[in-house]
C-alpha positions, -999 to +999 in steps of 0.1 A: +700-059-278+674-063-251+690-052-218+700-075-189+724-052-173+751-063-146+747-032-124+710-037-117+702-063-088+678-092-094+644-082-082+631-102-054+596-109-069+583-117-104+556-092-115+533-098-144+518-074-168+491-095-181+473-085-218+441-095-229+441-127-246+409-127-264+407-117-301+444-122-305+458-101-334+475-123-362+497-116-390+469-109-413+462-074-398+494-057-403+482-021-412+495+007-386+476+040-384+494+064-405+501+089-379+526+067-363+556+079-384+560+109-403+569+106-442+605+109-436+606+084-410+587+060-432+610+063-459+641+056-435+622+026-421+617+012-459+651+020-469+663+000-437+645-029-449+656-030-483+694-019-477+703-035-442+679-064-440+669-077-477+701-071-492+721-093-466+695-123-473+666-119-451+637-132-475+606-141-452+581-119-466+558-117-434+588-108-413+597-081-440+565-065-440+565-064-403+596-045-402+585-021-428+556-010-405+568-012-370+579+024-358+615+017-347+617+054-336+593+047-310+613+025-291+645+045-288+654+078-279+673+088-309+681+125-317+672+130-345+644+104-345+657+092-379+690+079-360+668+051-350+671+036-386+710+035-386+726+002-393+740-004-358+726-011-320+717+021-299+715+030-264+683+028-247+669+036-210+686+019-179+719+018-199+709-010-224+709-012-259+682-019-289+698-044-314+710-035-350+681-042-373+696-068-391+703-089-361+665-085-351+656-098-383+683-124-386+670-141-350+634-136-360+636-153-393+659-183-377+628-189-354+606-201-384+576-185-368+542-196-376+509-178-366+499-205-343+530-200-322+535-193-287+568-175-280+591-171-248+614-139-252+642-133-226+651-100-223+622-074-232+645-042-235+630-013-253+603-038-268+610-036-304+619-073-307+586-080-289+563-061-311+577-080-341+573-113-326+538-101-316+528-094-352+542-128-363+527-152-334+498-160-315+511-150-281+543-136-265+556-138-229+583-117-224+608-116-194+629-088-186+647-082-151+648-044-151+611-033-143+614+001-154+620-013-190+592-036-187+569-007-178+579+014-207+581-016-233+546-025-220+533+011-227+548+010-264+531-021-272+498-011-258+502+024-282+507-001-311+475-020-300+492-052-297+470-072-270+489-106-275+518-099-250+525-107-217+553-088-195+571-104-167+598-091-144+618-120-131+653-138-140+651-146-176+680-172-173+652-194-157+625-187-182+588-185-173+578-220-165+542-210-156+531-206-190+556-234-206+560-253-229+568-227-257+569-233-294+600-208-300+622-191-272+643-162-283+673-147-259+685-113-265+714-114-241+746-135-241+752-165-216+782-188-213+756-217-225+722-220-230+703-222-198+690-258-193+657-243-179+651-227-210+657-263-231+632-280-207+605-252-215+608-256-250+578-279-265+587-310-287+595-297-321+605-263-306+634-240-316+654-217-295+680-190-307+707-175-282+738-159-284+763-180-266+800-175-255+823-152-235+815-119-221+826-099-252+819-119-281+793-148-287+779-169-314+741-173-324+731-208-320+697-227-328+687-254-305+660-278-321+643-304-297+629-333-309+616-357-283+647-364-263+671-352-289+688-316-288+706-305-320+728-272-321+736-251-349+759-219-352+744-191-372+768-161-369+794-142-345+774-113-324+782-092-293+753-093-267+748-077-231+754-104-208+723-125-195+724-122-159+707-146-137+709-182-121+717-197-153+734-171-168+765-146-158+767-136-121+761-098-112+793-079-105 
């Protein structure tokens, strides 16, 4: 669960960490350098995909291949590192969490991504979800309210040689209107309702996924936008940290 934490005040400015938009990588180039993970972690990652994700019905071949290759241990300070592949959410920096692998896969598959899509991600967190999106889509704009998380995630993404991500420090509940509209929007923190600003920034024919509900428990919902028509469908129950912002929860 990418972190938006109630104890950190909203930055008074919006900072952007741009990436080079030239020669954007597409899904066809999937091979990570072998030095990214030792053999035991590679085996754990393959087992994670097989037992935690495929076994639960995730079947998108491109997504599964990306999750076999992205080194999850680089996005969480697990000790020992193999704990990064356990079937649960884990703590990361700034008192935030990285989502359970299955939830990452479920939300990503529900977006029905295409290689030409531009994505808005709300809640950068560790950058793990960001990396997966970047391997599957043309460009990702990711918004995080905690600047230290943004800086760490940007470094991790750069180490993976992913050049199609722009990082922004801002109120994620308001989206990132400067680059709208977006083909897909993913929200990785729970809100009492889907922020209207995000629906406004969704392209015609676009799809948005977000956890919606109370402070302790939410439901993953998919919003589809066709002209003036907005449809909503529920996927599964879930539990995310709160989306803090003007169109989310108020800081406490």
